[in-house]
N, C-alpha and C positions, 0 to 999 in steps of 0.2 A: 683190655680196653685200649683202643687206639687214641692218639691225641685228639683227633677230630671228634670221636665219640665222647671223650672226656669233657671237652669244651662245650659241646652241644648240650650235654646233660646238665652242666652247671648253668648254662644260659637259660635252660628250662626250669631252673630252680629245683633240680633234682640232685641227689648226692652221688657224685662219681666215685671211682675207686680211690682217687686222691685228688687234691686240689689242682686245677689246671695252673700251669706256670707260664709266665710271659717275660720276654725280654726283646729288645730291639724294636719296640713299637714307638709311637710318636712321643711318648713320655717315659721311655725306659731304655734309653741308649746308655752307652758307657763313654765317659770322658776319655780322651786319648791316653792320658797317663795310665788309667786303670786298664784300658784295653792293651796297651803296650806291655804292661806287667804280665798279663795273661799270655800274650804271644811269647814273651821271653821264658816264662815258666814252662809253657808247653813245648818250647823249642820248635815252634813253627818257623819255617824258612821264608814265608811270605805273609803279607797282610791281606785282610779281607777287602771287600769292595769299598772304595773311597766314594762317599756320598755327599760329604760336606753338608749334612742335614741341618746342623745347628752349631752354635758356638760351644755346645756341650761336648760334641764328639763328631768326628769326621768319617767313621768307619761303621760298616755292618758286617758281621762275620757269623755265618751259620755254625761254625765250629764251636763258638762260645755258647750258642743256643743248645747245641747237643751236649756240651759239658754239664750244663745245669738242668737238663731235662725239659727244655722249653717245648710247649705243645703247639707253638704258632710259627708261621712264616708270614712276614710283613712285606708287602710290595712297596718299593720305594720309587716314587715318581721322579722324573728327571727335571732338569732346568730347561727353560725356554731356549729353543734352538735359534730362533730368528730375532732374538732381542740381544742387543749389546749395550751394557751400561754406558751412559755418557758422563763426562766430567766437565764441570764448568770452570770458569776462571778462578773461582775461589777454592778449587780442589774438592768440591762437593760431587759425589758420585750418585747418580739417580738410578733407581731400580725400575722394574717394568710397571710398577704402580705410579711412578712419577714422584716418589719420595726420595729426597736427597739426604745422603749420609756422609759424615766426615768422621775420621778416626780421632778420638780424644783418649790419650793414655793407652793407645792400642786397641780401643774398643770403638765400634761404629756407633755414632750418636746421630739422631735426626737433626739435620741442620736447616733443611728447607722443605716446605710442604706445598703441594700444588693448589690447595684451596685456601688462599689467604683472605678471600672475601666470601660472604654468605650469599652468593648470587647463584640461584638455581640454574640459570641458563648455562653456567660454566660446567655443570655436571655432564651434560651431553657432549660438550666440546672437548672434554678432557680425553687424552689418549689413554685408554684403558688397556690392560693386558690382553693379548690375543688368546682367547679361550681354547683355540684349536691348534696351538703350537705343537707340532709333533715331537719336539724334544722332550716334553713331559712324559711321553709314552715309550721312550726308548727301552726296549727289552721287557716291558711290563707285561704284555700279553703272553709272551712265551713263558715267562716265569710263572704267571698265574696258572696257565694251562698245565705246565709241568708239575707244580706243587699239588694242584687239585687232582690230577689224574695218576700221578706216580709216587706220591708220598702220603703218609698218614696224617700230615699236619693240618691244623685248622688255618685256612688262608684268609687273610684280611689285608687291607691297605694300611699304609701310613698316611698321615695327613697330606693331602694334595697341596694345600696352601697353609702357611704358618699364620694362624689366627683367622677369625671371622669378623663380622661387622663391628663387634665391640672392641676389637683389636686394630683392624685395618682403618676404621673411621678416624681414630685419633692420629694415626700416622698421616692420613691424607689432609687433615684439617689442622693438626696441632692439638695436643692433649687439652690444654686449657680451653681453647675455643670450641673444640668438639663437645666437651661436657657442658659448657655454658650454653651452647646452641640448644641443648635439650630443654632448656628452660626459657630462653629468650628468642630463639630462632627455630621453633619446632618444625615449621614447614620445610626449611632447608635441611634440618637434621634428618627428617623422615625421607626426604628425596635422596639424600646422599646414602643413607642406610639401604634404601630400596635398590639403588643402582649397584651398590656393592654386592647385594644379594643376587641381582640379575647376573652379574659377571660370574659369581661363584657357581650359580646354577649351570650356566653355559659351560664352565670349565669342568664341572663334575659330569655333565652329560657326555662330553667328549671323552673323558677319561674312563668312565664306568661302564658304558654300554658295551665296549669290546671285551671287558673282563667279567661282566655280570654272571655268566654261567659258572665262574670258577671261585668267586669270592663269597664270604659269608658275613663279613662286617666291613664297615667303612669308618675310618677314624677322622676326627676333627679335634683341633686344639684351639681353645678359646678361653682365656682367663677371665673369670667373672668376680674374683675376690682377692682381697688383701689378707694380711695376717689376722686382722681383727674385725673386718667388715666387708661388705660388698663394694664393688666399684661404683655402682649406681643404686639408688633406692629401689626396692622391689616394684613400687608402682610405676616408676620411670622405666624399669626394665620391661614390665608387662605392656606398656604403651608403645615403646619404640623398638624394642629388640625381639621380644618373644614372637610376635607374628612373623617376622622375617626369618628367624631361625627355624620356625615350624615350616615355613614355605620352602626353605632350602632342604630340610630333612624329608619333607613329603616328596619333593622332586627326586631326591637321591633314592628313596625307596621305590619310586617308579622306574628309575634307570636300572636299579639292581634289586629286583623284587626278592624279598626274603632276607636281604642283608640287614644286619643289625647296625644301629647307629651307636658308635662309641665316641664319647666326648670327654676331653681332658679339661679340667679347670683347677687351677691352684686356688688356695685361699678359703676364706670363711663363707661357703656358699650354701649352707644348710637351708636358709630361708627360700632359696630358689629351687631346691630339689623337686618339689611338687610341680613347678613350672617346667623343669627339664623333662619330667615324665610326660606332662601334657604335650610338650613339643615333639616328642617321639624319640627321646634319648633312651636307648636300651641298656647301655653300659656306661657307668660313670667312673672316671678316674679324675683326680688323684687321691682324694680323701686325706688331705694334709692334716695329720693328727694333732699338731700343735696349734693349728688355727682355731679361732674361737668357734665353738659350737660343733666341732668336727670329731667328737668322741666316737670311736668306731663301734662300740657296743650300742650306743644310742642310735646311731645311723642305721645299723642293721635292724634294730627293733622297730624303728619308725618307718623305714622305707624298704626294708629287705624283701617284701613280697612284691614290690612294684618295679624294682630296678635292680640290675646286677652291678655289684661293686667290683672295681678293678684297682689294685694298688694298695695304698695305705701305709707302706713301710716308711718309718720316720727318717727322712733324709736330713733333718735339721738337728740331729743329735745322736740318736741311738746307733745308727749305722756307722757313724764316725768314731764310736767309742771302742770298747773291748769286743773281742769275739763273743764273749758271753752276753754282753749287752745286745749285740746284733741278733744272737739266737733268741734271746728273750723277746726282742721286738717282733721277730718272725712268729714266735709262738703266740704272742698277744694278738697279732693280726688274724691268725688262724682261729684263735678262740673267739674273737669278736665276729668275724665275717663268715667263716667256713662251716656253716651248718645249714641244712636244708638247701644246699646248692647256692647258686647266686653269687659266687665269688671266684675271682681269678687273682692269683698271687703275683704281685708285681710291686715295684717301688712307687712311691708317691710322686716321684719325678726322676730325672736322669741320675745315674750314679756319677757323682761329681768327684772333683780332685781329692777330697779329703776322705774318701771311702777306701779303707784298706782292702787289699785283695782277699785276705782271709775272711773278712766280713761279708764280702760279696759271695764267696762260696758258702759261707755258713748259713745265710738266710735261705738259700735255695736247698741246702742239705736238709734243713728243718722242713721245708715244704714237701720234700720227697719222702719225709718220714724218718729222717736220720736224727 
């Protein structure tokens, strides 16, 4: 069975020859330390592609994917070509959304936001990202065509944008004001959320139409939960966010017919999984097992017929322990999720600094049947 056949079977809730394996997606990258450990161990003389995708890791390397038996290839979109960050007199650097960051303790923190006032007229006056900046598509079409036509791998995208309306909105307005708006300034909140969605739809139309013949899923990253609760109450989510997420996902499926919608969310999101299904999410990551209500056996039993699960490996404890603990965690994920198809083996988030190299290899060895 080829990788593509294996993934398709799992996505159709059928049992493949073994569980599909994933790495290098939007929530399964390797931190630089772990990646460099692999490069040294394998005695590779050069590094993989530098993508600077997140603070978690700066590289993507297909050689690592081959080492662990990965069934996927993930397209990585580029950065805007015709946008240059600006820095003000306070040393605040502004990104293409107009959000200002300043480093504190070496980490970028939001220092200034563009929407200090709840004035709807300011929304259209704001300088939004250029949806058709060609820099995002540098090399993407060629990679998609090559992987689809010349390799056995299942081809999908990584996230075009980091976050969606529930993430970008607080960046633009400020976290406190954004969430207060949902209760005291609902008209402004809905207008801002709708405009963000408009921009995201335009960006995805430009990015996906040229590669639609070659890809089979599209990834989105949008955190909806914390360790013990949702970011917003379910009724608020259904009023303000769900319609806009569905509008985006419906548009994406029109741009890339047949492509699956993959969405990452950390945290305790069990109460929203029926809404995710209604919105058109086909594959849900991350299945954070230590978050409240995210027991893997219960999730599979309750929702396994309606959505495909991706991830679930405990990055908050088990994978940073002994090799045996890592192997036991992998077996637990397989026992919980990997029956009647509908599961793809992956971490619940990026492999971080505290994950030993031996544990990284061990979990994938278990997935391959070792």
